[in-house]
NUMI-457066 format. One record per residue: y, z, x of N, C-alpha, C in turn; residue in one letter; residue number from 0. Coordinates in steps of 0.1 Angstrom, whole numbers. Atoms other than C-alpha are relative to their C-alpha. Example, Ala and Ser with C-alpha at 12.3 -4.5 7.8 and 13.67 -1.06 7.14 Angstrom:
BEGIN
(node (-12,0,9),(-45,78,123),(12,0,9),A,0) (node (-11,0,-9),(-11,71,137),(11,8,-8),S,1) 
***
This chain:
BEGIN
(node (3,-13,-5),(-75,126,-23),(-15,3,-3),X,0) (node (15,-2,2),(-112,137,-19),(-2,12,-9),X,1) (node (3,-10,9),(-127,158,-46),(-9,11,7),X,2) (node (8,-11,-5),(-142,192,-38),(-8,6,-11),X,3) (node (9,-4,11),(-173,202,-58),(-8,12,4),X,4) (node (9,-11,-2),(-192,234,-62),(-12,0,-9),X,5) (node (12,-1,8),(-228,234,-74),(-5,15,1),X,6) (node (5,-14,0),(-243,267,-85),(-15,0,-5),X,7) (node (14,-1,4),(-281,274,-86),(-5,13,6),X,8) (node (6,-13,-4),(-305,303,-79),(-5,-1,15),X,9) (node (7,0,-13),(-324,291,-48),(-4,-14,4),X,10) (node (6,12,-4),(-339,264,-27),(-11,4,10),X,11) (node (10,-6,-9),(-369,282,-12),(-14,-5,-3),X,12) (node (14,4,4),(-399,266,-30),(1,-13,-8),X,13) (node (1,12,8),(-410,235,-48),(5,2,-14),X,14) (node (-5,-2,14),(-391,230,-81),(9,-12,-3),X,15) (node (-7,12,4),(-376,202,-101),(15,0,2),X,16) (node (-15,-1,-1),(-340,215,-102),(4,0,15),X,17) (node (-3,0,-14),(-339,223,-65),(-1,-14,7),X,18) (node (2,13,-6),(-352,189,-56),(11,-10,-4),X,19) (node (-10,10,5),(-328,168,-78),(14,5,5),X,20) (node (-13,-5,-5),(-299,191,-67),(2,-5,14),X,21) (node (-1,5,-14),(-306,183,-30),(2,-15,0),X,22) (node (-2,14,0),(-310,146,-38),(14,-4,-4),X,23) (node (-13,3,5),(-277,145,-57),(11,3,11),X,24) (node (-11,-3,-9),(-255,164,-32),(-1,-8,13),X,25) (node (1,9,-12),(-269,144,-3),(6,-13,-2),X,26) (node (-6,13,3),(-259,112,-20),(15,1,-2),X,27) (node (-14,-1,2),(-225,125,-31),(8,3,12),X,28) (node (-7,-3,-12),(-216,138,3),(2,-13,8),X,29) (node (-1,13,-6),(-222,102,16),(11,-8,-6),X,30) (node (-11,7,7),(-197,90,-10),(14,6,3),X,31) (node (-13,-6,-4),(-170,112,5),(4,12,-7),X,32) (node (-3,-13,6),(-171,143,-17),(-2,11,9),X,33) (node (2,-13,-7),(-166,177,-2),(-8,9,-9),X,34) (node (9,-7,9),(-195,197,-15),(-4,14,6),X,35) (node (6,-13,-3),(-204,234,-15),(-11,3,-10),X,36) (node (10,-5,10),(-234,251,-31),(0,15,1),X,37) (node (2,-14,0),(-235,287,-42),(-14,3,-5),X,38) (node (13,-5,3),(-270,301,-41),(0,15,-4),X,39) (node (-1,-14,5),(-276,333,-61),(-11,9,6),X,40) (node (9,-8,-7),(-299,349,-35),(4,1,15),X,41) (node (-4,-2,-14),(-298,359,2),(-2,-14,7),X,42) (node (1,13,-8),(-295,332,29),(-14,-3,3),X,43) (node (14,4,-2),(-327,312,32),(-1,-14,6),X,44) (node (3,13,-5),(-342,282,48),(-3,-9,-12),X,45) (node (1,10,12),(-340,251,25),(-14,-6,0),X,46) (node (12,7,2),(-372,239,11),(2,-15,-1),X,47) (node (-3,14,0),(-357,205,2),(13,-2,9),X,48) (node (-11,1,-10),(-334,192,30),(13,-3,-7),X,49) (node (-13,2,4),(-297,194,24),(9,-4,12),X,50) (node (-8,6,-11),(-272,174,44),(9,11,7),X,51) (node (-7,-10,-8),(-255,194,72),(15,1,-4),X,52) (node (-15,-1,4),(-220,185,58),(2,8,-13),X,53) (node (-1,-8,12),(-228,205,26),(2,15,5),X,54) (node (-2,-14,-3),(-214,241,29),(-7,9,-10),X,55) (node (8,-9,9),(-237,268,15),(5,14,0),X,56) (node (-4,-14,2),(-228,302,2),(-11,7,-7),X,57) (node (11,-7,6),(-250,330,-9),(5,14,-5),X,58) (node (-1,-14,5),(-248,361,-31),(-13,5,-4),X,59) (node (14,-4,2),(-280,381,-32),(-2,8,-13),X,60) (node (3,-7,13),(-289,389,-68),(-12,10,1),X,61) (node (11,-9,-2),(-320,406,-55),(3,13,7),X,62) (node (-5,-12,-7),(-300,432,-36),(9,8,-9),X,63) (node (-10,-6,9),(-279,442,-66),(-8,11,-9),X,64) (node (6,-11,7),(-285,473,-87),(-8,-4,-12),X,65) (node (7,5,12),(-297,453,-117),(-14,-3,3),X,66) (node (14,4,-4),(-327,440,-98),(-8,13,3),X,67) (node (7,-13,-2),(-336,476,-87),(-4,6,-13),X,68) (node (3,-6,14),(-335,486,-124),(-12,-8,-5),X,69) (node (12,7,5),(-359,458,-133),(-13,3,7),X,70) (node (12,-4,-7),(-383,468,-106),(-5,14,-4),X,71) (node (3,-13,6),(-382,504,-119),(-7,-2,-13),X,72) (node (6,2,13),(-389,491,-154),(-14,-6,1),X,73) (node (13,7,-1),(-418,469,-142),(-11,10,4),X,74) (node (10,-10,-5),(-435,498,-124),(-3,11,-10),X,75) (node (1,-13,8),(-428,527,-148),(0,-2,-15),X,76) (node (-2,2,15),(-421,511,-183),(-8,-12,-5),X,77) (node (8,12,3),(-448,485,-185),(-6,1,-15),X,78) (node (5,-2,14),(-459,500,-219),(10,-4,-10),X,79) (node (-10,4,10),(-427,490,-236),(-2,-15,-4),X,80) (node (1,14,4),(-431,458,-257),(11,-8,5),X,81) (node (-10,10,-4),(-413,428,-243),(8,5,12),X,82) (node (-8,-5,-11),(-402,447,-212),(3,-11,10),X,83) (node (-3,12,-9),(-405,414,-192),(13,-7,-5),X,84) (node (-12,7,5),(-379,398,-215),(13,9,2),X,85) (node (-12,-9,-3),(-356,429,-212),(4,-1,14),X,86) (node (-3,1,-15),(-359,427,-174),(7,-14,3),X,87) (node (-7,13,-3),(-349,390,-175),(15,1,-4),X,88) (node (-14,-1,4),(-317,398,-194),(8,9,10),X,89) (node (-7,-9,-10),(-309,427,-170),(3,-7,13),X,90) (node (-2,7,-12),(-314,405,-140),(11,-10,-2),X,91) (node (-10,10,2),(-293,377,-155),(14,6,-1),X,92) (node (-13,-7,1),(-265,402,-163),(5,3,14),X,93) (node (-4,-2,-14),(-264,412,-126),(4,-12,7),X,94) (node (-4,13,-6),(-264,376,-115),(13,-5,-5),X,95) (node (-13,4,5),(-235,369,-138),(11,8,6),X,96) (node (-10,-8,-7),(-215,398,-124),(3,-5,14),X,97) (node (-2,4,-13),(-220,387,-89),(6,-14,1),X,98) (node (-6,14,0),(-213,350,-96),(14,0,-4),X,99) (node (-14,0,4),(-181,358,-115),(9,6,10),X,100) (node (-8,-7,-10),(-169,381,-88),(3,-10,11),X,101) (node (-2,10,-10),(-174,353,-62),(9,-11,-5),X,102) (node (-8,11,5),(-158,327,-84),(15,5,-2),X,103) (node (-13,-5,1),(-128,349,-90),(8,-1,13),X,104) (node (-6,0,-13),(-121,349,-53),(1,-15,5),X,105) (node (2,13,-6),(-130,312,-47),(2,-12,-9),X,106) (node (0,12,8),(-128,290,-77),(11,-10,1),X,107) (node (-12,9,-2),(-93,277,-69),(-2,-11,10),X,108) (node (3,10,-10),(-108,257,-41),(-6,-13,-5),X,109) (node (9,10,4),(-128,234,-63),(6,-8,-12),X,110) (node (-4,8,11),(-120,205,-86),(-10,0,-12),X,111) (node (11,-1,11),(-153,207,-105),(-10,11,5),X,112) (node (11,-9,-3),(-180,234,-107),(-11,-5,-9),X,113) (node (11,5,7),(-214,221,-116),(-11,10,-1),X,114) (node (10,-10,2),(-238,246,-131),(-13,-6,-3),X,115) (node (13,7,1),(-274,237,-127),(-11,7,-8),X,116) (node (10,-7,9),(-291,260,-153),(8,5,-12),X,117) (node (-7,-3,13),(-283,268,-189),(5,15,-1),X,118) (node (-5,-14,1),(-281,306,-184),(13,2,8),X,119) (node (-12,-1,-7),(-254,301,-158),(11,-7,-8),X,120) (node (-10,7,7),(-236,275,-179),(5,8,-12),X,121) (node (-4,-8,11),(-236,298,-209),(11,10,4),X,122) (node (-9,-11,-4),(-218,326,-190),(13,-7,6),X,123) (node (-12,7,-5),(-194,301,-173),(8,-5,-11),X,124) (node (-7,6,11),(-185,287,-207),(9,11,-6),X,125) (node (-9,-10,5),(-169,321,-216),(8,6,10),X,126) (node (-9,-4,-11),(-152,325,-183),(12,-8,0),X,127) (node (-13,8,3),(-116,314,-191),(6,-5,13),X,128) (node (-5,5,-13),(-108,310,-154),(-6,-13,5),X,129) (node (7,11,-6),(-134,283,-147),(-6,-10,-11),X,130) (node (7,8,10),(-147,269,-180),(5,-14,-1),X,131) (node (-7,13,2),(-122,241,-182),(-4,-11,11),X,132) (node (4,9,-10),(-135,226,-149),(-15,1,3),X,133) (node (14,-2,-1),(-172,235,-153),(-8,-11,-7),X,134) (node (9,10,6),(-199,208,-159),(-13,6,-1),X,135) (node (13,-5,2),(-231,220,-174),(-10,-11,2),X,136) (node (11,10,-3),(-260,200,-159),(-13,5,-5),X,137) (node (11,-6,7),(-288,206,-183),(-13,-6,4),X,138) (node (13,4,-6),(-323,204,-169),(-12,4,-9),X,139) (node (11,-5,8),(-344,218,-198),(4,-3,-15),X,140) (node (-3,3,14),(-347,210,-235),(9,11,-6),X,141) (node (-11,-9,5),(-318,225,-255),(-6,11,-9),X,142) (node (6,-10,8),(-342,245,-277),(-4,12,8),X,143) (node (4,-11,-8),(-352,267,-248),(11,10,2),X,144) (node (-10,-10,-3),(-334,300,-243),(0,12,-10),X,145) (node (0,-11,9),(-340,321,-273),(13,2,-8),X,146) (node (-11,-2,9),(-316,335,-299),(13,2,8),X,147) (node (-12,-4,-7),(-291,349,-274),(7,-12,7),X,148) (node (-7,11,-7),(-285,319,-252),(2,-12,-9),X,149) (node (-3,11,9),(-288,294,-280),(12,2,-8),X,150) (node (-13,-3,6),(-259,311,-297),(11,-2,10),X,151) (node (-11,2,-10),(-239,311,-265),(3,-15,3),X,152) (node (-2,14,-2),(-244,274,-262),(11,-6,-8),X,153) (node (-11,4,8),(-219,270,-289),(13,0,8),X,154) (node (-12,-1,-9),(-193,279,-262),(1,-11,10),X,155) (node (-1,12,-8),(-201,247,-244),(12,-9,-3),X,156) (node (-12,7,4),(-172,234,-263),(12,2,10),X,157) (node (-11,-4,-10),(-150,251,-236),(-2,-7,13),X,158) (node (2,6,-13),(-166,232,-208),(6,-13,2),X,159) (node (-6,14,-3),(-153,201,-190),(-9,-11,-6),X,160) (node (10,10,4),(-185,181,-197),(-13,6,-1),X,161) (node (14,-4,0),(-222,184,-204),(-8,-12,4),X,162) (node (8,11,-4),(-246,162,-185),(-14,3,-5),X,163) (node (13,-2,6),(-279,157,-204),(-9,-10,7),X,164) (node (10,9,-6),(-311,140,-192),(-7,-9,-10),X,165) (node (8,8,10),(-324,126,-225),(9,-1,-13),X,166) (node (-7,2,12),(-312,114,-259),(-1,11,-10),X,167) (node (2,-11,9),(-326,143,-278),(10,11,3),X,168) (node (-10,-10,-4),(-304,168,-258),(14,-5,-2),X,169) (node (-14,6,2),(-274,144,-259),(4,1,-15),X,170) (node (-3,-1,14),(-276,143,-297),(3,14,-5),X,171) (node (-3,-14,3),(-275,181,-298),(13,4,6),X,172) (node (-12,-5,-7),(-247,187,-273),(12,-8,-3),X,173) (node (-12,8,2),(-224,159,-283),(8,6,-12),X,174) (node (-8,-6,11),(-215,178,-315),(7,13,4),X,175) (node (-7,-12,-6),(-206,208,-294),(11,-4,9),X,176) (node (-10,5,-10),(-188,190,-266),(0,-15,-1),X,177) (node (0,15,2),(-177,154,-273),(-1,-7,13),X,178) (node (0,6,-13),(-176,147,-236),(-14,1,7),X,179) (node (14,0,-5),(-214,150,-233),(-4,-14,4),X,180) (node (5,13,-4),(-232,122,-216),(-14,1,6),X,181) (node (14,1,-5),(-267,111,-203),(1,-6,14),X,182) (node (2,5,-13),(-274,107,-166),(-14,5,5),X,183) (node (14,-4,-5),(-310,106,-153),(1,6,14),X,184) (node (1,-6,-13),(-321,125,-123),(-3,-10,11),X,185) (node (1,9,-12),(-321,109,-88),(-12,4,8),X,186) (node (11,-2,-9),(-351,104,-66),(5,1,15),X,187) (node (-4,-1,-14),(-350,111,-28),(-3,-14,6),X,188) (node (1,13,-6),(-347,81,-5),(-14,-4,5),X,189) (node (14,3,-5),(-383,84,8),(-8,-6,-12),X,190) (node (7,5,12),(-397,80,-27),(5,-14,-4),X,191) (node (-6,12,6),(-372,52,-37),(-3,-12,10),X,192) (node (1,11,-10),(-378,32,-5),(-14,-7,1),X,193) (node (14,5,-1),(-415,26,-11),(-1,-15,-5),X,194) (node (3,13,5),(-429,-9,-15),(-12,1,-10),X,195) (node (12,0,9),(-456,-18,-41),(-13,3,8),X,196) (node (13,-3,-6),(-490,-4,-32),(-11,-5,-9),X,197) (node (11,6,8),(-519,-25,-45),(-12,9,-2),X,198) (node (12,-9,4),(-550,-9,-61),(-10,1,12),X,199) (node (10,-1,-11),(-572,-18,-31),(4,9,11),X,200) (node (-5,-9,-11),(-551,3,-8),(1,14,-5),X,201) (node (-1,-14,5),(-553,34,-30),(-15,5,-2),X,202) (node (13,-7,4),(-581,59,-38),(-2,0,-15),X,203) (node (2,-2,14),(-597,63,-71),(4,15,-4),X,204) (node (-6,-13,1),(-574,92,-78),(9,1,-12),X,205) (node (-9,-4,11),(-557,108,-108),(8,12,4),X,206) (node (-8,-12,-5),(-528,132,-101),(7,6,-12),X,207) (node (-9,-6,9),(-509,157,-121),(9,10,9),X,208) (node (-9,-9,-7),(-478,175,-107),(7,8,-11),X,209) (node (-6,-8,11),(-467,204,-128),(-1,15,4),X,210) (node (0,-15,-2),(-458,241,-127),(-12,5,-8),X,211) (node (12,-5,6),(-490,260,-136),(3,12,-10),X,212) (node (-2,-10,10),(-479,278,-167),(-3,-6,-14),X,213) (node (5,4,13),(-487,276,-204),(8,-12,-6),X,214) (node (-8,11,5),(-458,252,-212),(-4,-13,6),X,215) (node (5,13,-6),(-472,226,-188),(-14,-4,-4),X,216) (node (12,4,8),(-505,228,-206),(-11,-6,9),X,217) (node (9,6,-9),(-526,220,-175),(-15,3,-4),X,218) (node (13,-3,4),(-557,237,-189),(-5,-11,-10),X,219) (node (4,10,9),(-558,211,-217),(-3,-13,8),X,220) (node (3,11,-9),(-556,184,-190),(-14,1,6),X,221) (node (14,-1,-5),(-587,198,-174),(-11,-2,-10),X,222) (node (10,2,11),(-605,198,-207),(-1,-15,-3),X,223) (node (1,15,2),(-596,161,-211),(-8,-6,11),X,224) (node (8,5,-12),(-610,154,-176),(-15,3,-2),X,225) (node (14,-3,2),(-642,172,-184),(-6,-9,-10),X,226) (node (6,7,11),(-647,154,-217),(0,-15,3),X,227) (node (0,14,-3),(-639,120,-201),(-12,-5,9),X,228) (node (12,4,-8),(-670,121,-178),(3,-11,10),X,229) (node (-4,9,-10),(-653,104,-149),(-11,-5,9),X,230) (node (10,5,-10),(-674,82,-126),(1,9,13),X,231) (node (1,-10,-11),(-685,102,-95),(10,-4,12),X,232) (node (-9,4,-11),(-661,82,-72),(14,2,-3),X,233) (node (-14,-3,4),(-630,93,-91),(2,15,2),X,234) (node (-4,-14,-2),(-611,125,-82),(13,3,-7),X,235) (node (-12,-5,7),(-584,146,-98),(7,10,9),X,236) (node (-7,-10,-8),(-557,164,-78),(12,5,-8),X,237) (node (-11,-6,7),(-533,189,-94),(9,7,10),X,238) (node (-9,-6,-10),(-502,198,-74),(9,10,-8),X,239) (node (-9,-10,7),(-483,230,-84),(-6,14,1),X,240) (node (5,-14,0),(-485,267,-85),(6,7,-12),X,241) (node (-5,-7,11),(-479,293,-112),(-9,10,-6),X,242) (node (7,-12,5),(-492,321,-134),(-14,-3,-5),X,243) (node (13,4,5),(-522,301,-147),(-10,-4,11),X,244) (node (9,5,-11),(-537,293,-113),(-14,6,-1),X,245) (node (13,-7,1),(-565,319,-117),(-8,-5,-12),X,246) (node (6,5,12),(-573,307,-152),(-6,-14,2),X,247) (node (5,13,-3),(-576,271,-140),(-11,0,10),X,248) (node (11,-1,-10),(-597,280,-110),(-13,4,-7),X,249) (node (12,-5,7),(-621,299,-133),(-6,-11,-9),X,250) (node (4,10,8),(-623,270,-157),(-8,-11,8),X,251) (node (7,10,-9),(-632,246,-129),(-13,5,5),X,252) (node (12,-6,-5),(-658,269,-115),(-11,1,-11),X,253) (node (9,-2,11),(-674,277,-149),(-6,-13,-5),X,254) (node (5,13,5),(-677,240,-158),(-5,-9,11),X,255) (node (6,7,-11),(-688,229,-123),(8,-14,2),X,256) (node (-8,13,-1),(-659,203,-121),(4,-2,15),X,257) (node (-2,1,-15),(-663,195,-84),(9,-11,4),X,258) (node (-9,11,-3),(-641,164,-87),(15,4,-2),X,259) (node (-14,-5,2),(-609,185,-95),(4,9,11),X,260) (node (-5,-8,-11),(-588,200,-68),(14,5,-4),X,261) (node (-13,-7,2),(-560,225,-73),(7,2,14),X,262) (node (-6,0,-13),(-537,219,-43),(11,10,3),X,263) (node (-11,-10,-1),(-511,245,-50),(13,-7,3),X,264) (node (-13,5,-3),(-475,240,-38),(0,-9,11),X,265) (node (-1,10,-11),(-468,209,-17),(14,-3,3),X,266) (node (-14,4,-3),(-437,198,1),(2,-15,-3),X,267) (node (-3,13,4),(-420,165,-5),(-8,-11,6),X,268) (node (7,10,-8),(-438,145,22),(-15,0,-5),X,269) (node (14,-1,4),(-472,158,10),(-1,-6,-14),X,270) (node (0,6,14),(-464,149,-27),(1,-16,1),X,271) (node (-1,14,-1),(-453,114,-16),(-13,-6,5),X,272) (node (12,5,-5),(-485,109,4),(-11,0,-11),X,273) (node (10,0,10),(-507,120,-25),(2,-11,-11),X,274) (node (-3,10,10),(-489,98,-50),(-2,-14,5),X,275) (node (3,14,-5),(-492,68,-27),(-14,-3,0),X,276) (node (15,3,1),(-530,72,-28),(-5,0,-14),X,277) (node (4,-1,14),(-531,78,-66),(2,-13,-7),X,278) (node (-1,11,8),(-536,52,-92),(6,4,-14),X,279) (node (-4,-4,13),(-529,72,-124),(7,14,1),X,280) (node (-7,-13,1),(-504,101,-130),(1,4,-14),X,281) (node (1,-5,14),(-507,123,-160),(9,13,-2),X,282) (node (-7,-12,4),(-487,150,-178),(-5,4,-14),X,283) (node (4,-4,13),(-499,171,-207),(10,12,-5),X,284) (node (-10,-11,3),(-467,193,-210),(2,1,-15),X,285) (node (-4,-2,13),(-457,208,-243),(15,-2,-2),X,286) (node (-14,2,0),(-421,205,-233),(5,-5,14),X,287) (node (-5,5,-13),(-402,186,-206),(15,-3,-1),X,288) (node (-14,3,0),(-365,185,-198),(2,-15,3),X,289) (node (-2,14,-5),(-369,151,-181),(-13,-7,4),X,290) (node (12,6,-4),(-400,143,-162),(2,-7,14),X,291) (node (-3,6,-13),(-389,137,-126),(-13,-5,7),X,292) (node (13,3,-6),(-426,136,-115),(-5,-14,-5),X,293) (node (4,13,6),(-432,106,-138),(7,-12,7),X,294) (node (-8,10,-7),(-404,86,-121),(-5,-1,15),X,295) (node (5,1,-14),(-417,95,-86),(-13,-8,-1),X,296) (node (13,7,1),(-451,82,-98),(2,-15,-2),X,297) (node (-3,14,2),(-435,49,-109),(3,-7,14),X,298) (node (-3,5,-13),(-420,44,-74),(-12,-1,9),X,299) (node (12,-1,-8),(-455,52,-60),(-11,-9,-6),X,300) (node (10,10,6),(-472,24,-81),(-11,7,-7),X,301) (node (9,-7,8),(-489,47,-105),(2,-5,-15),X,302) (node (0,1,15),(-498,40,-142),(2,14,-5),X,303) (node (-3,-13,5),(-486,68,-164),(-7,3,-13),X,304) (node (5,-4,13),(-503,87,-192),(6,14,-3),X,305) (node (-6,-13,2),(-484,116,-208),(1,3,-15),X,306) (node (-3,-4,14),(-480,135,-241),(15,-3,-3),X,307) (node (-13,3,4),(-450,126,-261),(6,14,-5),X,308) (node (-5,-13,3),(-435,161,-259),(15,-1,0),X,309) (node (-15,0,-2),(-398,170,-263),(3,4,14),X,310) (node (-7,12,5),(-380,154,-246),(-2,-11,10),X,311) (node (-1,9,-11),(-385,137,-213),(-9,-12,1),X,312) (node (9,11,-1),(-416,115,-213),(4,-13,-8),X,313) (node (-4,11,8),(-403,93,-241),(11,-8,6),X,314) (node (-11,7,-6),(-373,84,-220),(-5,-9,11),X,315) (node (5,6,-12),(-395,71,-192),(-12,-10,-3),X,316) (node (12,8,2),(-428,58,-205),(1,-11,-11),X,317) (node (-1,11,9),(-431,24,-222),(-13,-8,3),X,318) (node (12,8,-1),(-457,-4,-225),(-1,-7,14),X,319) (node (1,5,-13),(-448,-16,-190),(-5,9,10),X,320) (node (5,-9,-10),(-458,15,-172),(-11,10,-4),X,321) (node (10,-9,4),(-483,34,-193),(-2,3,-14),X,322) (node (4,-3,14),(-493,52,-224),(7,14,-4),X,323) (node (-7,-12,5),(-472,78,-244),(-9,5,-12),X,324) (node (11,-5,9),(-498,99,-263),(6,10,-10),X,325) (node (-5,-11,9),(-490,119,-295),(-4,14,5),X,326) (node (1,-13,-6),(-486,155,-286),(-13,7,-5),X,327) (node (13,-7,1),(-520,173,-282),(-11,-8,-6),X,328) (node (11,9,5),(-540,143,-293),(-9,-3,12),X,329) (node (9,1,-11),(-567,149,-267),(-9,-13,0),X,330) (node (9,11,1),(-589,121,-280),(7,-13,4),X,331) (node (-7,12,-3),(-563,94,-277),(4,0,15),X,332) (node (-3,-1,-14),(-553,107,-242),(-13,-4,8),X,333) (node (13,3,-6),(-590,105,-232),(-3,-14,-1),X,334) (node (3,14,2),(-594,71,-247),(7,-9,10),X,335) (node (-8,8,-9),(-566,56,-227),(-3,2,15),X,336) (node (4,-3,-14),(-576,73,-195),(-13,-7,4),X,337) (node (13,6,-2),(-612,61,-198),(2,-16,0),X,338) (node (-3,14,1),(-599,26,-207),(4,-5,14),X,339) (node (-6,4,-13),(-579,23,-174),(-11,1,11),X,340) (node (10,-2,-10),(-608,36,-153),(-11,-11,-1),X,341) (node (11,10,2),(-633,12,-169),(5,-14,1),X,342) (node (-5,13,0),(-610,-18,-167),(10,-1,12),X,343) (node (-8,-1,-12),(-597,-20,-131),(11,-11,1),X,344) (node (-10,11,0),(-579,-54,-136),(12,4,-9),X,345) (node (-11,-5,9),(-559,-39,-165),(8,11,7),X,346) (node (-7,-11,-7),(-551,-8,-144),(8,-6,11),X,347) (node (-7,5,-11),(-540,-29,-114),(13,-7,-6),X,348) (node (-12,6,6),(-517,-50,-137),(10,10,-5),X,349) (node (-9,-10,5),(-502,-19,-152),(7,7,12),X,350) (node (-6,-6,-12),(-496,-4,-117),(11,-9,5),X,351) (node (-10,10,-5),(-477,-36,-108),(13,1,-9),X,352) (node (-11,0,9),(-455,-36,-139),(7,14,0),X,353) (node (-5,-13,-1),(-451,2,-135),(10,1,12),X,354) (node (-8,0,-12),(-437,-2,-100),(13,-8,-3),X,355) (node (-12,8,3),(-413,-30,-113),(9,8,-9),X,356) (node (-8,-8,9),(-401,-6,-140),(8,11,7),X,357) (node (-7,-11,-7),(-390,19,-114),(14,-4,4),X,358) (node (-13,5,-4),(-360,-3,-105),(11,6,-8),X,359) (node (-10,-5,8),(-341,10,-134),(5,14,3),X,360) (node (-3,-14,-4),(-341,45,-118),(5,1,14),X,361) (node (-5,0,-13),(-326,35,-85),(13,8,0),X,362) (node (-10,-10,-1),(-301,60,-72),(14,-6,-1),X,363) (node (-13,6,0),(-272,35,-69),(7,1,-14),X,364) (node (-6,-1,14),(-267,33,-107),(3,14,-4),X,365) (node (-2,-15,4),(-271,71,-111),(12,5,7),X,366) (node (-12,-4,-7),(-245,77,-84),(13,-5,-6),X,367) (node (-12,6,7),(-220,54,-101),(3,8,-12),X,368) (node (-3,-7,12),(-224,73,-133),(6,14,3),X,369) (node (-5,-12,-4),(-218,106,-116),(15,-1,5),X,370) (node (-14,2,-5),(-187,92,-98),(10,-2,-12),X,371) (node (-8,2,12),(-173,81,-132),(4,14,-6),X,372) (node (-2,-13,6),(-177,117,-145),(9,8,9),X,373) (node (-7,-9,-9),(-163,134,-114),(14,-5,3),X,374) (node (-13,6,-3),(-133,111,-110),(9,-1,-12),X,375) (node (-8,1,12),(-122,112,-146),(8,12,-3),X,376) 
***
């Protein structure tokens, strides 16, 4: 008998790691014969990442609910209150929980498993007695994220069917709460995975970074490293992503006359693939990573990797075969390895070759089999 699965997430309207790996996974599982629905917690929208036509999509609009109207009032009229932004986040999530639980009360009986794609949703489903026993928390962010309220609620993960983690650090945390916790890496899309090795002579002298432009992703520090590295004039840097620090980064580039750095903003999957295929080195200077999907995409695109050893994702991916794992915030060491690769093209080309070979361990076939074991048990 075929299993029927429900995935729950907020949206699929813009570039984002969770939306991307969600679409990759459901597209693969529907090919394996699973009946799949997705509940999006916003109004009906055009998918940013393609989702197979056999997947049924449902929508409850959390932005049309009274709690969102309240947060908008607070944002306009109560900006002077300390931490009003945090208060608004809790109010919005409260409304989202009410809408989600109302929908589940009427529909949860149809599903064998419910897969929650974000910790705030998983926390509230863990205390929903009707669905907790068949809910799988799919954790996409370091377990320390969430603050006092949600980190206390995570103790209720013991009520869940399973917890899927992306790295050993999170697994070691969750397995004491729920003994059925396990590790399954994220899946790449078929276009990324199907690439052949691209030799150095067919690429540009290009360094890429793909990251959300906020303080946690620490992109400003990356720009400082680039400035201090004094790259040869034929080398360029392209940063893909959008976020709250866009204006700060633009100002830094302008003030320091860094004409070789380009902020490309949000890009779709095909554009990202095209840029990575031309890139030789991919970097991350994040202060925290749940996994590091962009690093694996870079492996499949024949890139050498350089990243900070932040909690928790990069250490799961980077090794001597594919790049350099730099102690967190050690700008000098990061700069040293970057300059070394640029000044030693033969070493860079050899690392690009072994990096591409290392991508084989992240093929979707093995990841699909791990999910099937979980879903069929």
